[in-house]
C-alpha positions in Angstrom: 73.0 125.3 98.8 72.5 121.6 99.1 75.3 120.9 96.6 77.7 123.1 98.5 77.0 121.5 101.9 77.4 118.1 100.3 80.9 119.1 99.0 81.8 120.2 102.5 80.6 116.9 104.0 82.5 114.9 101.5 85.7 116.9 102.2 85.3 116.3 106.0 84.6 112.6 105.5 87.6 112.3 103.2 89.9 114.2 105.6 88.8 111.9 108.5 89.4 108.8 106.3 92.9 110.0 105.3 93.7 110.6 109.0 92.7 107.1 109.8 94.9 105.7 107.0 97.9 107.8 108.2 97.6 106.5 111.8 97.2 102.9 110.6 100.3 103.2 108.3 102.3 104.7 111.2 101.3 101.8 113.5 102.2 99.2 110.8 105.6 100.8 110.1 106.5 101.1 113.8 105.5 97.6 114.9 104.5 95.0 112.2 104.5 92.1 114.6 102.1 93.8 117.0 99.7 94.4 114.1 99.3 90.7 113.5 98.6 90.2 117.2 95.9 92.9 117.1 94.2 91.3 114.2 93.9 88.0 116.0 92.8 89.7 119.2 90.0 91.8 117.5 88.8 88.7 115.6 88.4 86.6 118.7 
């Protein structure tokens, strides 16, 4: 039972991670200049 639930958790985590990657890729493709501004803003 533990093994099965771990598999499910892994799958969910991976799905969420992939979603984040997709959204980041979209943002980068749409506005590359804005991305640089964001980086400096979040750093400061």
